[in-house]
N, C-alpha and C positions, 0 to 999 in steps of 0.2 A: 504494499500499499504506499509506502514511504516512496518507492521508486515512481510510483505512478504521479503521486503529488509533485516530486521533483520535475518530472517531465512535463506535468501540466504547466508548472512555473516556467519552465525553459520555453515551452511552445508559446505562452502569453507574452513573455519577455521579447521573444523572437517576433511575435506578430507586432508588438509594439514598436520594436526597432524597424521592421520592414515598413510599417506605417510612415515612420520617419523617413526612411529611404524613398518612399513613393512620394512624399510631399517634397522632399529635396530634389528629387529627380524629375519632377513634373515640368521644369522649364528646359529640360535637354530638348533640343530641337530634333535630333534624329530619332525616329520610333526605334531602329535597331539598337542604337547605343543605351537609349532609355531602357529598353526591355533587357538588354545584357546586364546593365548595372542593378536593375531590380532582381532578375533571375539568379545572378552570381551572389548577390546579398542573401537571398533565400537559401541557397545551397550551403554558403558558408556558415549561415546562423544555424540551420537545422540539421544538416547532415550528422547522425549519430555515429558514434565510433567506440568500439571497446576500450575500457580503461585498462591498461597493461598490469598495474598493480593490484586491481581488484577485478578479476575474472567474473563475467556475467553481468557486469555493469557498464552502462554506456553513458557518454557525455557527448556534448557537440564537438564534432572532430576539431574545430579550431582550438577549443579550450584543451582538448587531449595534447594537441600538438604544442600549445603554449607551455602547459605544465611539463611534459615530457621533455621539451627541449630546453626550457629554461630553468625550473626548479628541481629536477631530478639530476642527481649527479650522473646516474648511469642510464638515465632516460634517452629513448631515441624517438624523435618527432617526425622521422622518416615515413613510417607507414600512414600516419593520418595525413601528412602532407601530400603524399602520392594520391591517396584516396580523395582529398579536396581537389587535386589537380585533375584527376581523371574525371570526377564528377563536373568540376567547371569545364573541361574540354567537351564532355557530353552535352552540357547546357548550350555552350557557345555553338557546337556543331549543329544541333537541332534549331536554335535561333537563325543560323546562317540558312539552313534548308528552307525553314518556313519563310524567310525573307525572299529567297530566290523564288520559291514556288509563287508567292503573292506578286512579286515584280513580274514575273513571267504571265500570270494570269490578267494581271492589269495591262501588260502590254497587249495581250491577245483580245481582250475586251476593248481597248482603244482602237486596236486595227479593225475589228469587227464593226464598231461603230463608223469608222471612216469609210470602210467599203460596202457596209450594208445599208 
């Protein structure tokens, strides 16, 4: 039950931080850059990772990387950072694909209007 409460707090704090990111990024002109910032913030705030010193317990990956890399003498932040990097690459790839598909369909619709 304690872990459920802790993850509830993490999710609520993450959603609050994401609300701040959404407000701060609303003036970014490019939809692709704006979406990238928002999605990467989501991944970095909410991606769970196993805590190395407490098997079976999870924390946000960026916190695990921070504590393993900075506060533990024999800790290794490599695994959570690789996980964050792979998740970030996946999100950016997906956003790029969606952007290309939207751009292509908009170009096709514009061409159809001019010829049709």
